[in-house]
C-alpha positions, 0 to 999 in steps of 0.5 A: 374903760377908755383904754380898752375902747380905744384898743378895741377900735384900733383892732377893728380898723387895722383888720380893714382889708387893704382895698377897703370895704366900700370904694371911697367911703368911710364911716364912724366907729364904735366898739360897741354892737347894738343891742335891742331888747328882746322884743325887738330881736324876735321881731326880727326873726319873724319878719323874715318869713313875712317879707318872704311872703310878701314877695311871693304874693306879689309875684302872684298878683302880677302874674294874675294880672298879666292872665286876666285873673287880677286887675290889669292895671297892676301889671300895667303900672308895674311894666310903664317905661321898661324895654319889651325885652325887660317885661319878657324876660320877668314872665318868663314861664320858666322862672314863674315862681321863683323870688330872691333868695337874699332879702334885706328889709330896710326899717327905721326906729319911729316914735312909734316903733319900726317902720319898713321902708323897702325890701331890697333884693339885691342888697348892698353891705353883705360883705361888710356885714360879714366882716363886722360879724366876724371881727366884733366876734374877735373882741368877745361880743355875741353877734346876731347870726353868729360869727360866720352869718353872712359868709355862710348866706354867701357860700349857700347862694353861690355854691362851689362854682358861682360868681358875683356879677356886678356893674359899674353902676353898683361898682362901689360894692365891689370891694365887700365882694371881693373880701368876702368871696375873693376877687376871682369870683367877683366879675364885671356885668359889662362884657360878662358871658355866663357859664354853667355856674349859677350867677349872683346878680349884683346890678339893678334890672335897669341895667339889663339892656347895657349888658349885651354879653350877658343878655346873650349867653344867660339861659333860663335854666341857669340860676340866677339870684336874684331872677331878673324879675324888674317888677318885684324891684318897684317901690310901687308895690307899697302903694299897691298894698294900700290900694282899697280894690286889692285889699281883699286879695292881700287878706286872702293871699297873705293871711289876716295875720301877715296883712294886719302886721305888714300893714302895721309896718308900712307907711301909707302910700300912693301911687302918683298918678295924674287922675280925674277924680268924679266931683264927690271923690276925694284921694284917701286919707289925704282929704283932696280932690286933685293932686295939685291941692299938695302944692299948697300944703304948708311945709309942716303939713307936707309929712310926706315922701316922693320916691322913685319907684324903680327901673332908674339910676335914682331909684337907689341910695335915696336919690329919688327921693324928696321929703316934704317937710324939708323942703320949700315950696319952690323945690317941693312943687316942681317935684310933685309936677315932675313925679306926675308928669313921668307917671307913663315912663318912670312912676313915683309914689307918695308916702307918709313920712316916717316921723324917726325917733332917737337911741342912745349909743357910744361912738369913737371921737377920733379927735378926742381918742375917746368913746362918747355916748351920743344920740342917733336916727337909727336904720336896721337892715337885717339880712334873710337867706330864703330857702324853698319855705325856710327863711334864716336870720344871717345878721343884721347892720345898724345905721347910726345917723346924726339927728340932724338928718331926715334921710337915714342912710350910709354917710360919713358921719354915720356909724356902722355896727352889727347887731348883737345877739344878746339883749339890751338888758342882758337877759 
């Protein structure tokens, strides 16, 4: 067994492109893709339509808010801290119904099941997952999305003349895109002037004001994936999804089934907005009258996460995340006060911390030259391609993190593997 594994891991490592797939990044290896239960594979197949529906409804809610047909505070909250040009861009009539075509939800395996923590519409890992699909398939594995799933996704989005435009902020992902579509089709966003072909926007909208050439050359009738709607990149949507005044809107627009399913997936969230409640008022489920009362919660009781909502370099890569149960009071209190103090310029949200479960999976030990079974935390990132009403699951990347890590994301001691299309039971 170990000899087979050694050869398979060596084949995978030898197949890495010379430039790598992530700039300056490495990960641990496993010869085995992740096998899920049949019910989990079915869940992934069905999730894409729900994610797409959530974004479409969110888009309509924002626009209804700006038109006076929904509470005005929805758009006001989502626009806080953004330049007027970025706000106007997101409201452009020619892009009214546009949503991102490439969607990647972040799913965590908890003690109770799956938790949906983010919907990334400018997701990293497309090239990496494509590379894994191809190379694990060469080892004889049946891979979710097939050996060409993510390559097909990129081809359909870019067409024959499209280009991937990457900002300096996101340059860690340059290698995977160059490997996937070729160096000639990957351009630096700084100094980029758009041509007639589609643009795949691989930068967050907080970078927009730094891209003078692109801002002056791009026209609204030119395809940009994802559409430049900064409000759709806000994590604050999770808090809005749980707001009682908006509950009937979500139920009506999503339908009772999708609303119920998504509520079961999304951890409870609140906007960290300074507010003076009447004497009889309490913040729902937290059972506190003032945010300041959170400062005195014990570390064990702080099963909560503070997150930067969006439109900031701190809003991606777990940079702007504070896990309450992982921080002493001396760090928790300043983080909470900072979040509340930044509401009008940089909104934050508070969210229940998802208690993570564990899974077993073998990983390759470089020191012993053997595969070792181990326990891991699991983050699962399925990739979907949206074409009109059709939503296709094109593949999925699994990140296995050590059990002592509270934030589950890519790191040197994590294992990165594709997901198998075969079930854990082989049936």
